[in-house]
C-alpha positions in Angstrom: -11.4 -7.2 -24.1 -9.8 -4.1 -22.5 -7.1 -4.7 -19.9 -8.0 -3.6 -16.4 -5.7 -1.1 -14.6 -6.0 -0.5 -10.8 -4.3 2.3 -9.0 -3.4 1.2 -5.5 -1.5 2.6 -2.5 0.6 0.8 0.0 2.4 1.6 3.3 5.8 0.4 4.3 5.9 0.6 8.1 9.1 -0.4 9.8 9.8 -0.6 13.5 12.9 -2.2 15.1 13.9 -3.9 11.8 10.5 -5.4 11.4 7.8 -4.6 8.9 4.0 -4.5 9.4 2.2 -6.8 7.1 -1.4 -8.0 7.0 -2.4 -11.6 6.5 -5.5 -11.6 4.3 -7.8 -13.7 2.2 -7.5 -12.9 -1.5 -9.1 -14.9 -4.3 -9.5 -18.0 -2.0 -5.9 -17.9 -0.8 -4.3 -16.6 2.4 -1.6 -14.1 1.5 0.7 -11.5 3.1 0.8 -7.8 2.0 1.6 -4.4 3.1 -1.4 -2.5 4.3 -2.7 -1.5 0.9 -5.7 -0.9 -1.2 -7.4 1.0 -4.0 -7.5 4.8 -4.5 -11.1 5.9 -4.1 -12.7 8.7 -6.0 -12.2 12.2 -4.4 -9.3 11.3 -2.1 -5.7 12.2 -2.4 -3.0 9.5 -2.6 -1.8 10.3 1.0 -5.4 10.2 2.3 -5.9 6.9 0.6 -2.8 5.3 2.1 -3.7 6.6 5.6 -7.2 5.3 5.2 -6.1 1.8 4.0 -3.6 1.5 6.9 -6.4 2.4 9.4 -8.9 0.0 7.9 -6.5 -2.9 7.6 -4.5 -2.5 10.8 -6.1 0.1 13.1 -2.9 2.1 13.0 -2.8 5.8 12.3 -0.3 6.4 9.4 1.5 9.6 8.6 3.1 9.3 5.2 6.5 11.0 5.1 8.0 9.9 1.8 7.2 8.2 -1.5 9.1 5.0 -2.1 8.2 4.7 -5.7 5.7 3.7 -8.4 5.4 0.0 -9.1 3.8 -1.4 -12.2 2.9 -5.1 -12.2 0.6 -7.3 -14.2 -1.3 -10.2 -12.6 -2.0 -12.8 -15.2 -4.4 -14.6 -12.9 -6.6 -11.4 -12.5 -5.7 -10.1 -16.0 -5.2 -6.8 -14.2 -2.3 -4.4 -14.2 -1.6 -2.7 -10.9 0.0 0.7 -10.5 1.1 0.9 -6.9 2.3 4.0 -5.1 4.2 3.0 -2.0 4.8 5.3 0.9 7.1 5.2 4.0 6.1 6.9 7.2 5.3 6.7 10.8 2.5 4.7 12.3 0.8 4.9 15.7 -0.8 1.8 17.1 -4.5 1.8 17.9 -5.5 2.5 21.5 -8.1 -0.2 21.5 -8.6 -3.5 19.6 -9.6 -2.4 16.1 -12.2 -3.9 13.8 -10.3 -4.7 10.7 -11.5 -4.8 7.1 -13.3 -7.8 5.8 -10.7 -10.4 4.6 -8.0 -9.3 7.0 -7.1 -12.2 9.3 -4.3 -10.6 11.4 -1.4 -8.2 11.4 2.2 -9.3 11.8 5.6 -7.7 12.4 8.2 -9.6 10.2 11.9 -9.1 9.5 12.9 -9.2 5.8 14.2 -12.8 6.4 10.7 -13.7 7.7 9.1 -12.1 4.7 11.5 -13.9 2.3 10.6 -17.2 3.9 6.9 -16.4 3.1 7.7 -15.3 -0.5 5.4 -17.9 -2.1 2.5 -16.5 0.0 3.1 -12.8 -0.8 0.2 -11.2 -2.5 2.5 -9.9 -5.3 6.2 -9.4 -6.0 5.7 -5.7 -5.2 5.6 -6.5 -1.5 9.3 -7.6 -1.3 10.4 -5.0 -3.8 8.9 -2.2 -1.8 10.7 -3.4 1.3 14.0 -3.8 -0.5 13.7 -0.2 -1.9 12.9 1.0 1.7 16.0 -0.8 3.0 18.1 0.6 0.2 17.1 4.1 1.4 15.0 5.0 -1.6 12.8 8.1 -0.7 11.2 10.7 -2.8 9.6 13.8 -1.3 5.8 13.9 -1.1 6.1 17.2 -3.0 6.8 15.0 -6.1 3.0 14.2 -6.1 0.9 16.8 -8.0 -2.6 16.2 -7.0 -4.8 18.8 -8.7 -8.2 19.5 -7.4 -10.9 18.3 -9.8 -12.2 21.8 -10.4 -8.7 23.0 -11.1 -8.2 20.2 -13.6 -11.4 21.0 -15.3 -10.4 24.7 -15.6 -7.0 23.8 -17.0 -8.7 21.6 -19.6 -10.9 24.6 -20.6 -14.2 23.3 -19.3 
């Protein structure tokens, strides 16, 4: 059986030494995660992360830097995840948002709060992204080369 690979995006949003996490249901468990989700066909990586933040928190997200690429294999799901994590600014919703199915609540946690919830983190990528953010890791968004589908087809000679 072929192994599954999922491309996901995540947002690390920090305010006053606290990080925005979502509490969500996943595979019958309640876990904590950054606002994150799958890249959808036809959208850029930055569009995907802004969409996921809006759907899961109601916040508007402006990605300003790439934190990194994170590769992790979930034995439970038999899936490998390639996560692209972004840092940026977020604007809270003006009204109470309707959140994605499965999202229970949003929380602002310090790193210590998150560490105390480590057994309930959706994956080890959650804490690693925060640690990279706190270490000052930032890559320019210009490092992303998102070719348009028609350009990619021309380059391939189609």
